[in-house]
C-alpha positions as CSV (number, residue, x, y, z in Angstrom):
1,M,-29.1,12.3,-34.4
2,R,-29.4,10.1,-37.5
3,S,-26.4,8.3,-39.1
4,S,-25.9,7.3,-42.7
5,L,-25.1,3.8,-43.9
6,S,-21.5,4.9,-44.8
7,H,-21.0,6.4,-41.3
8,I,-22.2,3.2,-39.7
9,L,-19.7,1.1,-41.7
10,I,-16.9,3.5,-40.8
11,Q,-17.8,3.2,-37.1
12,I,-17.9,-0.6,-37.3
13,E,-14.5,-0.7,-38.9
14,Q,-12.9,1.7,-36.6
15,N,-14.2,0.0,-33.5
16,L,-13.2,-3.5,-34.6
17,K,-9.9,-2.9,-36.3
18,N,-7.8,-3.9,-33.3
19,Y,-9.7,-7.1,-32.8
20,F,-10.4,-8.6,-36.2
21,S,-8.6,-8.9,-39.6
22,P,-9.8,-6.7,-42.5
23,L,-11.3,-9.7,-44.2
24,E,-13.2,-10.6,-41.0
25,I,-14.4,-7.0,-40.6
26,Q,-15.7,-7.0,-44.1
27,S,-17.7,-10.2,-43.4
28,I,-19.0,-8.7,-40.1
29,K,-20.2,-5.5,-41.9
30,K,-22.0,-7.5,-44.5
31,H,-23.7,-9.7,-41.9
32,I,-24.8,-6.8,-39.7
33,I,-26.2,-4.8,-42.6
34,E,-28.2,-7.8,-44.0
35,A,-29.3,-9.1,-40.5
36,I,-30.2,-5.8,-38.8
37,L,-31.2,-3.4,-41.7
38,D,-32.6,-6.3,-43.8
39,I,-31.1,-4.9,-47.0
40,P,-28.6,-6.5,-49.4
41,F,-25.1,-5.4,-48.6
42,H,-24.5,-3.9,-52.1
43,K,-27.1,-1.3,-51.3
44,V,-24.6,0.5,-49.0
45,F,-22.5,1.3,-52.1
46,I,-25.5,2.4,-54.1
47,E,-27.1,4.6,-51.4
48,P,-24.3,5.3,-48.9
49,N,-26.1,8.4,-47.5
50,S,-29.3,6.6,-46.6
51,E,-30.3,7.4,-43.1
52,V,-30.2,4.9,-40.2
53,S,-32.4,5.6,-37.2
54,P,-30.9,6.2,-33.8
55,E,-32.5,3.0,-32.5
56,I,-30.9,0.9,-35.2
57,A,-27.5,2.7,-34.8
58,G,-27.7,2.0,-31.1
59,R,-28.4,-1.6,-31.7
60,I,-25.5,-1.9,-34.1
61,S,-23.2,-0.3,-31.5
62,K,-24.3,-2.8,-28.9
63,I,-23.6,-5.6,-31.4
64,V,-20.0,-4.3,-32.0
65,T,-19.4,-4.1,-28.2
66,N,-20.6,-7.7,-27.9
67,L,-18.3,-8.8,-30.7
68,I,-15.3,-7.2,-28.9
69,N,-16.3,-9.1,-25.8
70,G,-16.1,-12.4,-27.7
71,I,-19.7,-13.1,-28.4
72,P,-20.2,-14.9,-31.8
73,L,-21.5,-12.7,-34.6
74,Q,-24.7,-14.7,-35.1
75,Y,-25.6,-14.5,-31.3
76,A,-24.7,-10.9,-31.2
77,T,-27.1,-10.1,-34.0
78,G,-29.6,-12.9,-33.2
79,I,-29.5,-13.9,-36.8
80,A,-27.8,-16.6,-38.9
81,F,-28.1,-17.1,-42.6
82,F,-28.5,-20.6,-44.0
83,C,-29.5,-21.7,-47.5
84,D,-30.7,-18.2,-48.2
85,L,-32.9,-18.3,-45.1
86,K,-32.7,-15.7,-42.4
87,L,-33.0,-17.6,-39.1
88,K,-33.2,-16.5,-35.5
89,V,-30.5,-18.0,-33.2
90,N,-29.6,-17.7,-29.6
91,P,-27.3,-19.7,-27.2
92,S,-29.8,-22.5,-26.9
93,V,-29.1,-23.6,-30.5
94,L,-25.9,-24.2,-32.5
95,I,-25.1,-21.6,-35.1
96,P,-25.7,-23.2,-38.5
97,R,-22.5,-24.0,-40.4
98,P,-21.9,-23.6,-44.1
99,E,-20.9,-27.2,-44.3
100,T,-24.4,-28.2,-43.4
101,E,-25.8,-26.3,-46.4
102,E,-24.0,-28.9,-48.5
103,L,-26.0,-31.6,-46.7
104,I,-29.2,-29.9,-47.9
105,Y,-27.8,-29.9,-51.4
106,I,-27.0,-33.6,-51.3
107,I,-30.5,-34.5,-50.1
108,T,-32.3,-32.3,-52.6
109,K,-30.1,-33.6,-55.4
110,R,-30.7,-37.2,-54.6
111,N,-34.4,-37.0,-53.8
112,H,-36.7,-38.0,-56.6
113,L,-39.9,-38.2,-54.6
114,K,-42.6,-35.5,-55.1
115,S,-43.9,-35.7,-51.5
116,P,-41.3,-37.3,-49.2
117,K,-41.9,-37.7,-45.5
118,I,-38.8,-36.4,-43.8
119,L,-37.5,-36.7,-40.2
120,D,-34.8,-34.3,-38.9
121,I,-33.2,-35.5,-35.6
122,A,-31.5,-32.9,-33.3
123,T,-33.0,-30.0,-35.2
124,G,-31.6,-27.1,-33.1
125,S,-32.6,-23.9,-34.9
126,G,-34.6,-25.9,-37.4
127,C,-32.2,-24.9,-40.2
128,I,-32.2,-28.4,-41.9
129,A,-35.9,-29.0,-41.5
130,I,-36.9,-25.6,-42.7
131,A,-34.5,-25.6,-45.6
132,L,-35.8,-29.0,-46.8
133,A,-39.4,-27.9,-46.3
134,K,-38.8,-24.9,-48.5
135,Q,-36.8,-26.7,-51.2
136,I,-38.9,-29.8,-51.4
137,G,-42.3,-28.0,-51.5
138,N,-44.7,-31.0,-51.0
139,S,-42.6,-32.7,-48.3
140,A,-44.0,-33.5,-44.8
141,V,-41.3,-32.7,-42.3
142,T,-41.1,-33.8,-38.6
143,A,-38.2,-32.5,-36.4
144,L,-37.0,-33.7,-33.1
145,D,-34.9,-32.2,-30.3
146,I,-34.2,-32.8,-26.7
147,S,-34.2,-29.1,-25.8
148,K,-37.4,-27.2,-25.2
149,E,-35.6,-23.9,-25.8
150,A,-34.3,-25.1,-29.1
151,L,-37.7,-26.3,-30.2
152,E,-39.2,-22.9,-29.3
153,T,-36.6,-21.2,-31.5
154,A,-37.1,-23.7,-34.4
155,T,-40.9,-23.3,-34.2
156,E,-40.5,-19.5,-34.4
157,N,-38.2,-19.8,-37.4
158,A,-40.7,-22.2,-39.2
159,K,-43.5,-19.7,-38.6
160,I,-41.4,-16.8,-40.0
161,H,-40.7,-18.8,-43.2
162,G,-44.3,-20.1,-43.6
163,V,-43.5,-23.8,-43.4
164,N,-45.6,-26.4,-41.4
165,I,-43.2,-28.6,-39.5
166,N,-44.2,-31.1,-36.8
167,F,-41.8,-30.4,-33.9
168,R,-41.5,-32.9,-31.2
169,K,-39.5,-33.0,-27.9
170,L,-37.7,-36.4,-27.9
171,D,-34.4,-37.8,-26.7
172,I,-33.0,-40.1,-29.4
173,L,-31.0,-41.9,-26.7
174,D,-34.1,-43.0,-24.9
175,N,-35.1,-46.6,-25.0
176,F,-38.1,-46.6,-27.3
177,T,-39.2,-48.5,-30.5
178,P,-40.1,-46.2,-33.3
179,E,-43.2,-46.9,-35.4
180,A,-42.1,-48.7,-38.5
181,N,-41.9,-47.5,-42.1
182,Q,-42.9,-43.8,-41.5
183,F,-40.3,-41.8,-43.4
184,D,-38.6,-41.7,-46.8
185,I,-35.7,-39.6,-45.5
186,V,-34.1,-39.4,-42.1
187,V,-31.5,-36.7,-41.6
188,S,-29.4,-35.7,-38.6
189,N,-26.5,-33.4,-37.6
190,P,-25.9,-34.8,-34.1
191,P,-23.2,-33.9,-31.7
192,Y,-19.9,-35.3,-33.0
193,V,-17.0,-33.3,-31.6
194,R,-14.8,-35.4,-29.3
195,K,-14.0,-33.7,-26.0
196,S,-10.3,-34.1,-26.8
197,E,-10.9,-31.9,-29.9
198,K,-11.9,-28.8,-27.8
199,Q,-8.3,-27.6,-28.0
200,Y,-8.7,-27.0,-31.7
201,M,-11.9,-24.9,-31.4
202,A,-12.4,-21.2,-31.2
203,E,-12.7,-19.8,-27.7
204,N,-16.0,-17.9,-28.5
205,V,-17.5,-21.2,-29.6
206,L,-16.5,-23.0,-26.4
207,K,-17.8,-20.2,-24.3
208,H,-21.1,-19.5,-26.0
209,E,-22.4,-22.4,-28.1
210,P,-24.4,-25.2,-26.3
211,H,-22.0,-28.0,-25.4
212,I,-24.9,-30.5,-25.3
213,A,-25.2,-30.0,-29.1
214,L,-21.4,-30.2,-29.8
215,F,-19.5,-32.7,-27.7
216,V,-19.3,-36.5,-27.3
217,P,-17.0,-38.6,-25.0
218,D,-13.8,-39.7,-26.6
219,E,-14.5,-43.3,-25.5
220,Q,-17.9,-43.3,-27.2
221,P,-17.8,-40.8,-30.1
222,L,-20.5,-42.6,-32.1
223,F,-23.1,-43.2,-29.5
224,F,-25.5,-40.8,-31.1
225,Y,-24.9,-42.3,-34.5
226,D,-25.5,-45.8,-33.2
227,A,-28.9,-44.7,-31.7
228,I,-29.9,-42.8,-34.8
229,A,-28.9,-45.6,-37.2
230,H,-30.8,-48.3,-35.3
231,K,-34.0,-46.2,-34.8
232,A,-33.9,-44.8,-38.3
233,L,-33.6,-48.3,-39.8
234,R,-37.1,-48.9,-38.3
235,W,-38.4,-45.4,-39.0
236,L,-37.5,-45.5,-42.6
237,K,-39.6,-47.1,-45.3
238,P,-37.9,-49.8,-47.5
239,K,-35.4,-48.1,-49.8
240,G,-35.5,-45.0,-47.5
241,M,-32.4,-42.8,-47.2
242,L,-30.4,-41.9,-44.1
243,Y,-28.2,-38.7,-44.2
244,M,-25.9,-37.6,-41.5
245,E,-23.2,-35.0,-40.9
246,I,-20.2,-36.6,-39.3
247,N,-16.8,-35.9,-37.7
248,E,-14.2,-35.7,-40.4
249,A,-11.9,-38.2,-38.4
250,L,-14.6,-40.9,-38.1
251,G,-15.8,-41.5,-41.6
252,N,-14.6,-45.1,-41.7
253,Q,-16.0,-45.9,-38.3
254,V,-19.4,-44.4,-39.3
255,K,-19.4,-46.4,-42.5
256,K,-18.7,-49.7,-40.6
257,L,-21.4,-48.8,-38.0
258,L,-24.0,-48.3,-40.8
259,S,-23.0,-51.5,-42.5
260,D,-23.1,-53.5,-39.3
261,T,-26.6,-52.0,-38.6
262,G,-27.9,-53.3,-41.9
263,Y,-27.7,-50.3,-44.3
264,I,-26.5,-50.7,-47.9
265,D,-25.0,-48.5,-50.6
266,I,-23.1,-46.4,-47.9
267,E,-21.2,-43.4,-49.2
268,I,-19.1,-40.8,-47.5
269,Y,-19.0,-37.3,-49.0
270,D,-16.4,-34.6,-48.5
271,D,-17.3,-31.1,-47.7
272,F,-16.1,-28.0,-49.6
273,R,-12.9,-28.1,-47.5
274,G,-12.1,-31.7,-48.7
275,K,-13.0,-33.2,-45.3
276,P,-15.1,-36.3,-45.0
277,R,-18.3,-34.8,-43.6
278,F,-21.5,-36.6,-44.7
279,A,-22.7,-40.2,-44.6
280,V,-25.4,-41.4,-46.9
281,A,-27.0,-44.8,-46.7
282,N,-30.0,-46.8,-47.9
283,K,-32.3,-49.0,-46.0
284,P,-32.7,-52.3,-48.0
């Protein structure tokens, strides 16, 4: 038996109404339609009687069950949207956040090089590397991650979007000396949530997203930033730029760390919620 688009939406709403707010359900419906049916959400209002195959209807039903069981929407569908990109995600990678889209905007707005060499540290799903490769068409992008599974996901996403990225398995905390003057831009969204901040996080994030990509010790909240800052200072060409997403509570500490490491023209940018979220610095 085939279902129509309108019937699918009614079923989603009825099944989720005791678990999510009306606003959340509207957002869920939009995500499911665009992720699974691969059509713009407005099409459901233009063609409400369009048929949905039993296979797709069954898949959507399973997604709804998973949502009720607390699985994040992007993991339930296997899809996240980031900078107009449709990306595959799974529990080996963090779900890309809307704040991080602002980091892409900052980088592309400030970049004046036609063919920059870009390094993305802790790439996860590849969202930053792929978005930059798409938006800065002649760039040469390298992306690093410690997780083999994350790199497999990122590689698949890069292939889907037709961008050539050099993915490498590397632990930024390892004791190594980078080759000097390789990149014009280094960018990273490393783990920055202090373990004491777990109490403020949603339960489905704590249960399902990879803790290795989220948390840092309270007593050393900036150890990733310290490693990245020192290695990036060597990786970057003179006048190269370092961009990092940061913990909103640690902006001043990050700024001091970058200054002590030798960077100049350090700026902290707020995200769309008015929280200090991005650090930008120049190599002299």
